[in-house]
C-alpha positions in Angstrom: 98.0 79.4 208.8 94.4 79.2 209.9 92.6 76.1 208.6 89.3 76.8 206.7 86.3 75.4 208.5 84.0 73.1 206.5 80.2 73.5 206.7 78.6 70.2 207.8 75.4 70.8 206.0 77.2 71.4 202.7 79.3 68.3 203.2 76.2 66.2 203.8 74.4 67.7 200.7 77.4 66.8 198.6 77.5 63.3 200.1 73.8 62.9 199.0 74.6 64.1 195.5 77.5 61.7 195.2 75.3 58.7 196.0 73.7 59.3 192.6 76.9 58.8 190.7 75.9 55.2 190.4 73.2 56.3 188.0 70.4 54.8 190.1 67.4 56.8 191.5 67.1 56.8 195.3 64.5 57.3 198.0 64.9 59.2 201.2 64.9 56.0 203.4 67.7 54.6 201.1 69.8 57.8 201.5 69.2 57.8 205.2 70.3 54.2 205.6 73.4 54.6 203.3 74.7 57.7 204.9 73.6 57.1 208.5 72.1 60.5 208.9 68.9 61.5 210.8 65.8 61.1 208.6 64.8 64.7 209.4 68.2 66.0 208.2 68.0 64.0 205.0 64.4 65.3 204.4 65.6 68.9 204.8 68.7 68.5 202.6 66.8 66.6 199.8 64.0 69.3 199.8 66.6 72.0 199.5 68.3 70.2 196.6 64.9 69.7 194.9 64.0 73.4 195.4 67.2 74.2 193.5 66.5 71.4 190.9 69.8 69.6 191.7 67.5 66.7 192.5 64.2 66.0 190.8 61.4 63.5 191.6 61.3 60.5 189.3 58.3 61.0 186.9 57.0 57.5 187.4 58.0 57.1 191.1 57.5 60.4 192.9 59.1 59.3 196.1 62.3 58.5 194.4 64.8 61.1 193.1 67.4 61.5 190.4 69.9 64.2 189.4 68.6 67.4 187.9 69.7 69.6 185.0 71.9 72.1 186.9 74.4 69.3 187.5 74.5 68.6 183.8 75.2 72.3 183.1 78.0 72.3 185.7 79.5 69.2 184.2 79.4 70.7 180.7 81.2 73.8 181.8 83.8 71.6 183.5 84.2 69.5 180.3 84.8 72.6 178.2 87.6 73.6 180.6 89.4 70.3 180.3 92.2 70.3 177.7 93.3 66.8 176.8 96.7 67.9 175.6 97.4 70.0 178.7 96.2 67.4 181.2 97.9 64.6 179.2 101.2 66.4 179.4 100.9 66.8 183.2 100.0 63.1 183.8 102.6 61.9 181.2 105.3 63.7 183.1 104.4 61.8 186.3 104.3 58.5 184.5 107.6 59.2 182.8 109.2 60.1 186.2 107.9 56.8 187.7 108.9 54.7 184.7 112.1 56.6 183.6 110.8 56.1 180.0 109.1 58.1 177.3 105.4 58.6 177.6 102.9 59.6 174.9 99.2 60.4 174.7 97.6 60.0 171.3 94.1 60.2 169.6 92.7 58.4 166.6 92.6 60.3 163.3 91.1 58.1 160.6 93.5 55.2 160.4 96.4 57.2 161.9 97.2 58.2 165.5 98.1 61.8 166.3 100.4 62.4 169.2 99.0 65.2 171.4 101.2 65.0 174.5 104.6 63.7 175.4 107.1 63.4 178.3 110.7 62.4 177.6 112.7 59.7 179.3 115.5 60.8 181.5 117.8 58.2 179.9 120.6 59.4 177.6 119.4 56.7 175.1 115.7 57.4 174.4 113.2 57.5 171.6 113.0 60.5 169.4 109.4 61.6 168.7 107.3 64.7 168.6 103.9 66.1 169.5 101.8 66.6 166.3 103.4 63.6 164.6 101.1 61.0 162.9 101.8 57.3 162.5 99.6 54.4 161.1 97.4 53.2 164.0 97.9 49.5 163.3 101.7 49.8 163.8 101.6 51.4 167.3 100.5 50.3 170.8 98.4 53.5 171.2 96.8 53.0 167.8 95.9 49.4 168.4 94.5 50.3 171.8 92.2 52.9 170.2 91.2 50.6 167.3 90.4 47.8 169.8 87.9 50.2 171.4 86.0 51.0 168.2 82.6 49.4 167.6 82.7 46.8 164.8 81.0 49.0 162.3 83.3 51.9 162.9 86.3 49.7 162.4 84.9 48.3 159.2 84.3 51.8 157.9 88.0 52.5 158.3 89.5 49.2 157.1 88.4 47.3 154.0 89.1 43.6 154.7 91.0 43.1 151.4 93.3 46.1 152.0 97.0 45.5 152.5 98.3 47.6 155.5 101.5 49.6 155.2 104.5 48.0 157.0 106.8 50.3 159.0 109.1 47.3 160.0 109.3 43.7 159.2 107.2 43.0 162.3 104.3 45.3 161.3 100.8 43.8 160.9 100.0 43.9 157.2 96.5 42.3 156.9 93.2 43.4 158.3 92.4 39.9 159.3 95.5 39.7 161.4 94.8 43.1 162.8 91.4 42.0 163.9 92.9 39.1 165.8 95.4 41.4 167.5 92.6 43.7 168.5 90.4 41.0 170.1 93.3 40.0 172.3 93.9 43.7 173.3 90.2 44.2 174.1 90.3 41.2 176.4 93.5 42.2 178.1 92.8 46.0 178.4 96.4 46.8 177.3 98.1 46.9 173.9 101.7 45.8 173.5 103.8 46.5 170.4 107.4 45.2 169.8 109.4 46.7 167.0 106.3 47.3 164.8 106.7 51.0 164.2 110.4 51.3 165.1 112.9 48.5 164.9 114.5 49.6 168.2 111.4 50.2 170.3 108.7 48.4 172.4 105.6 50.0 173.8 102.6 49.3 176.0 99.4 51.4 176.0 96.2 51.8 178.0 92.9 53.5 177.2 91.9 57.0 178.3 88.1 57.5 178.7 85.9 60.6 178.9 83.1 61.3 181.3 80.7 59.2 179.2 83.1 56.2 179.4 84.1 56.4 175.7 87.7 55.8 174.8 89.0 59.1 173.5 92.8 58.7 173.7 95.4 56.2 174.7 98.6 56.6 176.8 101.8 54.6 176.1 105.2 54.0 177.6 107.9 53.5 174.9 111.2 51.7 175.6 114.3 51.0 173.6 114.5 47.3 173.1 117.7 46.8 175.1 115.8 47.9 178.2 112.7 45.7 177.5 111.8 42.2 178.7 108.7 40.5 179.9 109.0 41.6 183.5 109.6 45.2 182.5 106.6 45.0 180.1 104.3 43.8 182.9 105.6 46.6 185.3 105.2 49.3 182.7 101.8 48.0 181.8 100.7 48.6 185.4 102.2 52.1 185.4 100.6 53.1 182.1 97.2 51.8 183.2 97.4 53.8 186.4 98.4 56.9 184.4 95.6 56.4 181.9 93.1 56.1 184.7 94.4 59.3 186.3 94.0 61.1 183.0 90.5 59.6 182.5 89.6 61.0 186.0 90.8 64.4 184.9 88.4 64.1 181.9 85.5 63.3 184.3 85.5 59.5 184.0 84.6 57.7 187.2 84.0 53.9 186.8 
């Protein structure tokens, strides 16, 4: 098979555009120094990108440049083509293969979570669940991960402080005050753990999934029957689910 040849000028132009992923405007000398390209080459490439409006001069600093509108249009078309459920299922299958456990992707729907993707464990003893199912968010790892990511005012709009929360098991959180305490710890840790709060026989760990703007739009979890769960397993699965959630976030256009 004949290998396709890359075009050096195009590669260099893309290298220049990718420098702007930091969100900072840049000058030609800065681009030249960062990429180690000849100044004449950078001038020609930047002028070409400006001509096509992929770069525009900063209105207050004309010798500095920032990204132009055509890149926003391209990104918007890409975002429209991304299907969270489809991409979530593909990534979940990889995480399930690595962990040998059941993996879910869920989104927040009011005070519930809605499961939009799933990959089953290969074990004979596994959790029974279904895409499209809803559960109270405060009883699940995915739900608590999503609630921990809400701004305070959004959380307050969903939960009245005096409201008693429904219990799915004897371990479920039943007060908003206790839930807030749980969520603060989750926000600090970046992972949500749940042990027998939605199912007496299951433990879960969940990580956040972000969109291209950095907003948490979903959560991914690994669920395990309690006989296969311990602290060491929880730590290992926490790492796996965080890596999987990061891969799904990248599919949605998020680059930290």
